FIMARDO-106382 format. One record per residue (C-alpha): residue in three letters; x, z, y. Coordinates in steps of 0.25 Angstrom, whole numbers, padded with zeros to 4 digits. Example, Ala and Ser with C-alpha at 12.3 -4.5 7.8 and 13.67 -1.06 7.14 Angstrom:
BEGIN
R   rest      xx      zz      yy
R    ALA    0049    0031   -0018
R    SER    0055    0029   -0004
END
This chain:
BEGIN
R   rest      xx      zz      yy
R    MET   -0115   -0051    0223
R    GLU   -0100   -0048    0219
R    ILE   -0093   -0035    0220
R    VAL   -0078   -0035    0219
R    LEU   -0071   -0022    0216
R    HIS   -0056   -0020    0220
R    GLY   -0045   -0009    0218
R    SER   -0050    0005    0218
R    ASP   -0064    0000    0215
R    VAL   -0059   -0007    0202
R    LEU   -0051    0006    0198
R    ALA   -0063    0015    0200
R    THR   -0072    0006    0192
R    SER   -0062    0005    0181
R    ILE   -0061    0020    0180
R    VAL   -0076    0022    0179
R    VAL   -0076    0011    0169
R    TRP   -0066    0018    0161
R    PHE   -0074    0031    0161
R    VAL   -0086    0024    0157
R    GLY   -0079    0019    0145
R    VAL   -0075    0033    0141
R    TRP   -0089    0038    0143
R    VAL   -0095    0026    0135
R    ASN   -0084    0028    0124
R    ARG   -0088    0042    0122
R    LYS   -0103    0040    0121
R    VAL   -0102    0027    0112
R    VAL   -0095    0033    0099
R    ALA   -0092    0019    0094
R    LEU   -0083    0016    0106
R    ASN   -0075    0028    0104
R    ARG   -0074    0027    0089
R    TYR   -0068    0013    0090
R    SER   -0059    0016    0101
R    ILE   -0064    0007    0111
R    PRO   -0056    0009    0124
R    VAL   -0064    0015    0135
R    ALA   -0059    0005    0145
R    VAL   -0065   -0006    0137
R    THR   -0079    0001    0136
R    GLY   -0080    0004    0151
R    GLY   -0074   -0009    0155
R    LEU   -0084   -0017    0146
R    LEU   -0096   -0009    0151
R    CYS   -0092   -0012    0166
R    SER   -0090   -0027    0164
R    THR   -0104   -0027    0157
R    LEU   -0110   -0020    0168
R    VAL   -0104   -0029    0178
R    ALA   -0109   -0041    0170
R    PHE   -0123   -0036    0170
R    LEU   -0122   -0034    0186
R    TYR   -0117   -0048    0187
R    ALA   -0128   -0054    0178
R    PHE   -0140   -0046    0182
R    ALA   -0137   -0041    0197
R    ASP   -0129   -0053    0202
R    LEU   -0118   -0043    0205
R    LYS   -0104   -0047    0202
R    ILE   -0093   -0036    0201
R    SER   -0079   -0040    0201
R    PHE   -0066   -0032    0200
R    ASP   -0052   -0034    0207
R    MET   -0043   -0033    0195
R    ALA   -0030   -0031    0203
R    LEU   -0029   -0017    0199
R    ARG   -0031   -0020    0184
R    ASP   -0019   -0029    0185
R    SER   -0011   -0018    0190
R    LEU   -0015   -0009    0180
R    LEU   -0011   -0019    0169
R    LEU    0003   -0019    0175
R    PHE    0003   -0004    0175
R    PHE   -0001   -0003    0161
R    PHE    0010   -0012    0156
R    SER    0020   -0005    0164
R    THR    0017    0008    0157
R    ILE    0019    0000    0144
R    GLY    0032   -0005    0148
R    LEU    0036    0009    0153
R    GLY    0033    0014    0139
R    ALA    0041    0004    0132
R    LYS    0054    0010    0129
R    LEU    0064    0001    0121
R    SER    0065    0012    0111
R    LEU    0050    0011    0108
R    LEU    0051   -0004    0107
R    LYS    0062   -0003    0097
R    ALA    0054    0007    0089
R    GLY    0042   -0003    0089
R    GLY    0050   -0016    0087
R    LYS    0045   -0019    0073
R    ALA    0031   -0016    0076
R    LEU    0032   -0024    0089
R    ALA    0037   -0036    0082
R    LEU    0026   -0035    0071
R    LEU    0015   -0034    0081
R    LEU    0020   -0046    0089
R    LEU    0021   -0054    0076
R    VAL    0007   -0050    0073
R    ALA    0002   -0053    0087
R    THR    0008   -0067    0086
R    VAL    0001   -0070    0073
R    PHE   -0012   -0065    0079
R    LEU   -0011   -0074    0092
R    VAL   -0010   -0086    0082
R    ILE   -0022   -0081    0074
R    GLN   -0030   -0078    0087
R    ASN   -0028   -0092    0093
R    ILE   -0031   -0099    0079
R    THR   -0044   -0091    0079
R    GLY   -0048   -0095    0094
R    VAL   -0044   -0110    0092
R    LEU   -0052   -0112    0079
R    LEU   -0064   -0104    0085
R    ILE   -0065   -0112    0098
R    LYS   -0062   -0125    0091
R    SER   -0074   -0123    0081
R    MET   -0083   -0121    0093
R    GLY   -0080   -0134    0098
R    TYR   -0071   -0130    0110
R    HIS   -0057   -0134    0113
R    PRO   -0047   -0126    0104
R    GLY   -0039   -0123    0116
R    TYR   -0050   -0113    0120
R    GLY   -0047   -0106    0107
R    LEU   -0034   -0101    0112
R    PHE   -0042   -0094    0123
R    GLY   -0050   -0088    0112
R    GLY   -0037   -0084    0105
R    SER   -0024   -0078    0110
R    VAL   -0024   -0084    0125
R    SER   -0036   -0075    0129
R    PHE   -0036   -0064    0118
R    ALA   -0022   -0060    0116
R    GLY   -0017   -0066    0130
R    GLY   -0028   -0060    0138
R    TYR   -0032   -0064    0152
R    GLY   -0019   -0068    0157
R    THR   -0016   -0078    0146
R    ALA   -0030   -0083    0146
R    ILE   -0030   -0086    0161
R    ALA   -0016   -0093    0160
R    TRP   -0019   -0101    0148
R    GLY   -0033   -0104    0153
R    GLY   -0027   -0111    0165
R    VAL   -0018   -0120    0156
R    ALA   -0030   -0123    0147
R    GLU   -0039   -0127    0158
R    GLU   -0028   -0137    0163
R    ALA   -0028   -0142    0149
R    GLY   -0043   -0145    0150
R    LEU   -0049   -0132    0144
R    SER   -0060   -0129    0154
R    MET   -0062   -0114    0157
R    ALA   -0051   -0110    0148
R    LYS   -0047   -0099    0158
R    GLU   -0061   -0093    0158
R    ILE   -0063   -0094    0143
R    GLY   -0049   -0087    0141
R    ILE   -0053   -0076    0151
R    ALA   -0066   -0074    0143
R    PHE   -0059   -0073    0130
R    ALA   -0049   -0063    0136
R    THR   -0060   -0055    0141
R    PHE   -0068   -0054    0128
R    GLY   -0054   -0051    0121
R    LEU   -0051   -0040    0130
R    ILE   -0065   -0034    0127
R    ALA   -0064   -0036    0112
R    GLY   -0049   -0031    0111
R    GLY   -0053   -0018    0117
R    ILE   -0066   -0016    0109
R    ILE   -0060   -0019    0094
R    GLY   -0046   -0013    0096
R    GLY   -0050    0001    0095
R    PRO   -0059   -0001    0083
R    ILE   -0049   -0008    0075
R    GLY   -0039    0003    0078
R    GLU   -0050    0014    0074
R    TRP   -0053    0006    0061
R    LEU   -0039    0005    0056
R    ILE   -0036    0020    0060
R    LYS   -0048    0025    0053
R    ARG   -0048    0016    0041
R    GLN   -0033    0019    0038
R    LYS   -0034    0033    0042
R    LEU   -0022    0031    0052
R    ARG   -0015    0042    0061
R    PRO   -0004    0041    0071
R    GLU    0009    0046    0066
R    THR    0011    0055    0079
R    THR   -0002    0062    0077
R    ALA   -0003    0063    0062
R    THR   -0001    0078    0062
R    ALA   -0008    0081    0075
R    PRO   -0022    0076    0077
R    LEU   -0025    0072    0092
R    GLU   -0035    0083    0092
R    THR   -0025    0093    0091
R    ILE   -0018    0089    0104
R    SER   -0022    0100    0114
R    SER   -0029    0096    0127
R    SER   -0019    0102    0136
R    ALA   -0008    0094    0129
R    ALA   -0016    0081    0130
R    GLU   -0019    0084    0145
R    ALA   -0004    0086    0147
R    VAL   -0001    0072    0141
R    LEU   -0012    0066    0150
R    ALA   -0006    0073    0163
R    PRO    0008    0068    0166
R    PRO    0015    0075    0178
R    ILE    0013    0068    0192
R    SER    0027    0064    0193
R    SER    0026    0056    0180
R    VAL    0013    0049    0185
R    LEU    0019    0045    0198
R    GLY    0032    0041    0191
R    THR    0024    0032    0181
R    LEU    0016    0026    0192
R    LEU    0029    0022    0199
R    LEU    0035    0016    0187
R    LEU    0022    0008    0184
R    VAL    0023    0002    0199
R    VAL    0037   -0001    0197
R    CYS    0034   -0008    0184
R    VAL    0023   -0017    0190
R    GLN    0031   -0020    0203
R    ALA    0044   -0023    0196
R    GLY    0036   -0031    0186
R    ASP    0030   -0039    0197
R    VAL    0044   -0042    0202
R    VAL    0049   -0046    0189
R    ASN    0037   -0056    0188
R    ARG    0040   -0062    0201
R    LEU    0055   -0064    0197
R    LEU    0051   -0070    0184
R    PHE    0041   -0079    0190
R    THR    0051   -0085    0200
R    SER    0059   -0089    0187
R    GLY    0047   -0095    0181
R    VAL    0043   -0084    0171
R    THR    0029   -0078    0172
R    LEU    0026   -0065    0165
R    PRO    0013   -0056    0166
R    GLY    0015   -0044    0176
R    PHE    0012   -0034    0166
R    LEU    0023   -0039    0157
R    THR    0034   -0038    0168
R    ALA    0028   -0024    0172
R    MET    0030   -0019    0158
R    MET    0044   -0025    0157
R    VAL    0048   -0017    0169
R    GLY    0042   -0005    0163
R    ILE    0050   -0007    0150
R    VAL    0063   -0008    0159
R    ILE    0060    0005    0166
R    THR    0056    0013    0154
R    ASN    0069    0009    0146
R    GLY    0077    0011    0159
R    ALA    0072    0025    0160
R    ASP    0075    0028    0145
R    PHE    0089    0023    0148
R    LEU    0091    0032    0160
R    LYS    0084    0044    0152
R    LEU    0072    0044    0161
R    GLU    0059    0048    0155
R    LEU    0046    0041    0159
R    SER    0033    0049    0158
R    ALA    0026    0043    0145
R    THR    0014    0051    0148
R    ALA    0012    0045    0162
R    LEU    0015    0031    0157
R    ASP    0004    0033    0146
R    ARG   -0006    0038    0156
R    ALA   -0003    0027    0166
R    GLY   -0004    0016    0155
R    GLU   -0017    0021    0150
R    LEU   -0023    0022    0164
R    SER   -0019    0008    0168
R    LEU   -0024    0002    0154
R    GLN   -0037    0009    0155
R    LEU   -0040    0004    0169
R    PHE   -0035   -0010    0166
R    LEU   -0044   -0011    0154
R    CYS   -0056   -0006    0162
R    MET   -0054   -0015    0174
R    SER   -0052   -0027    0164
R    LEU   -0064   -0025    0156
R    MET   -0074   -0021    0168
R    SER   -0070   -0033    0176
R    ILE   -0074   -0043    0165
R    GLN   -0084   -0053    0170
R    LEU   -0093   -0054    0157
R    TRP   -0102   -0065    0163
R    THR   -0091   -0075    0165
R    LEU   -0089   -0075    0150
R    ALA   -0103   -0079    0147
R    GLN   -0101   -0094    0146
R    ALA   -0092   -0094    0134
R    ILE   -0097   -0081    0128
R    GLY   -0101   -0088    0114
R    PRO   -0088   -0094    0110
R    ILE   -0080   -0083    0116
R    LEU   -0087   -0072    0108
R    ILE   -0086   -0080    0095
R    VAL   -0071   -0082    0097
R    LEU   -0069   -0067    0102
R    SER   -0077   -0062    0089
R    VAL   -0068   -0070    0080
R    GLN   -0055   -0066    0087
R    ILE   -0060   -0051    0086
R    ILE   -0062   -0053    0071
R    VAL   -0048   -0059    0070
R    MET   -0042   -0048    0079
R    THR   -0048   -0037    0071
R    GLY   -0043   -0043    0057
R    PHE   -0029   -0045    0063
R    ALA   -0028   -0031    0069
R    THR   -0033   -0024    0057
R    TRP   -0026   -0032    0046
R    VAL   -0014   -0038    0052
R    VAL   -0009   -0029    0064
R    TYR   -0013   -0016    0057
R    ARG   -0005   -0020    0044
R    VAL    0007   -0026    0051
R    MET    0009   -0015    0060
R    GLY    0010   -0004    0049
R    ARG   -0005    0000    0045
R    ASP   -0003    0013    0052
R    TYR   -0009    0020    0064
R    ASP    0000    0013    0074
R    ALA   -0004    0000    0067
R    ALA   -0019    0003    0069
R    VAL   -0017    0006    0084
R    ILE   -0009   -0007    0085
R    ALA   -0020   -0015    0079
R    SER   -0030   -0009    0089
R    GLY   -0020   -0013    0100
R    PHE   -0018   -0027    0095
R    THR   -0033   -0030    0095
R    GLY   -0033   -0027    0110
R    LEU   -0020   -0035    0112
R    GLY   -0025   -0047    0104
R    LEU   -0039   -0048    0110
R    GLY   -0037   -0043    0124
R    ALA   -0025   -0038    0130
R    THR   -0014   -0028    0128
R    PRO   -0021   -0017    0137
R    VAL   -0033   -0018    0128
R    GLY   -0024   -0016    0115
R    ILE   -0018   -0004    0121
R    ALA   -0032    0002    0125
R    ASN   -0036    0000    0111
R    MET   -0024    0008    0106
R    ASN   -0026    0018    0117
R    ALA   -0041    0020    0112
R    VAL   -0036    0022    0097
R    THR   -0024    0031    0100
R    CYS   -0032    0040    0109
R    LYS   -0040    0043    0096
R    TYR   -0030    0043    0085
R    GLY   -0016    0046    0091
R    PRO   -0004    0038    0098
R    SER    0002    0025    0093
R    PRO    0015    0023    0100
R    LYS    0018    0011    0091
R    ALA    0005    0004    0095
R    PHE    0007    0007    0110
R    LEU    0021    0001    0109
R    VAL    0019   -0012    0102
R    ILE    0005   -0017    0107
R    PRO    0009   -0016    0122
R    LEU    0022   -0023    0119
R    VAL    0016   -0034    0111
R    GLY    0005   -0036    0120
R    ALA    0013   -0036    0133
R    PHE    0026   -0042    0129
R    PHE    0024   -0051    0117
R    ILE    0010   -0056    0115
R    ASP    0009   -0064    0128
R    LEU    0022   -0072    0124
R    VAL    0018   -0074    0110
R    ASN    0004   -0078    0114
R    ALA    0009   -0088    0124
R    LEU    0017   -0095    0113
R    VAL    0005   -0095    0103
R    ILE   -0004   -0101    0113
R    LYS    0006   -0112    0117
R    PHE    0007   -0115    0102
R    PHE   -0008   -0116    0100
R    VAL   -0009   -0124    0113
R    GLY    0001   -0134    0108
R    LEU   -0007   -0137    0095
R    PRO   -0013   -0151    0093
R    ILE   -0027   -0145    0093
R    MET   -0026   -0141    0107
R    THR   -0020   -0153    0113
R    GLN   -0029   -0163    0105
R    ALA   -0042   -0156    0109
R    VAL   -0038   -0156    0124
R    GLN   -0038   -0171    0124
END
């Protein structure tokens, strides 16, 4: 028997899943202590329950993910609407440094994956799926390169890529918060903006005011988000006719950047509070839907090699984030938050990295620098650099010789 949930049913389920995550995080001290995002907690519990129903009750529950895909577009639109050129200029050096660090990591990630898979006796091409194709690239890159790999003779490359991307998404959401926590506590770090005013001193009325933008700002923000998504779709169609293909979230974000900087030029002010709440809402629901819809039973066939590669990649990421990213980015509070976000970015996806940073900053204070550079590197640059790195590895003799 199969049950397929659509539209409002998926939305309602994801909201319940989020509240379950909140409740569990409050009850399980370790989850709160290590800043595990509530969407990760609730989503994994839901997908585990769905897997048990499939295994023991012969009941398959599937989710229509159309709404989730729209939420991703809305989320990146809020990123674009918050990316003013003045901020980009201020974060230019940090952005360049993080991009350089990310490029080095992509190479290390692929070397690790290829060597591990080759040592197990499999085609080294699968190692790229245990590297940056699936982890840093996520589902989209895994599916795209999976089709290419299957045409070249690698059977089930697409399914294996999706499996790696799934476990990477989970791992990135689980270890990112603890990495940020460890760095902050070990180095006794504090955000500059709250160094003289602990978060506890903020009055509840002031916090409530921040969380409640006026209805005009809310409706105006919703209108802008719809404009970003629709205009981004138009741009995508125009580019497609010219032979250029870009992901929808990227063009939506580009439209948002044009709008917010145009508003700056015309001296029009957008509601930062409404944008923040819209971005947080779409991010949390996106993560809940992504994780609760994972069909864990489909990953059972290749679970052994996948877990071995995943475990090693987690170790590599942990060492790289704490010893390289944190040090290169300045060894301060912002650097610790960036390291937390980079973990989600490098193992799962940009929204996971941002969720990690949200979990950390909600406890210790804001980090505007981290929320500037991580989304930009994740959305704008890493896919382009990753494509170049993957093509370099695909062209290595070890790949072509093994296919013959």
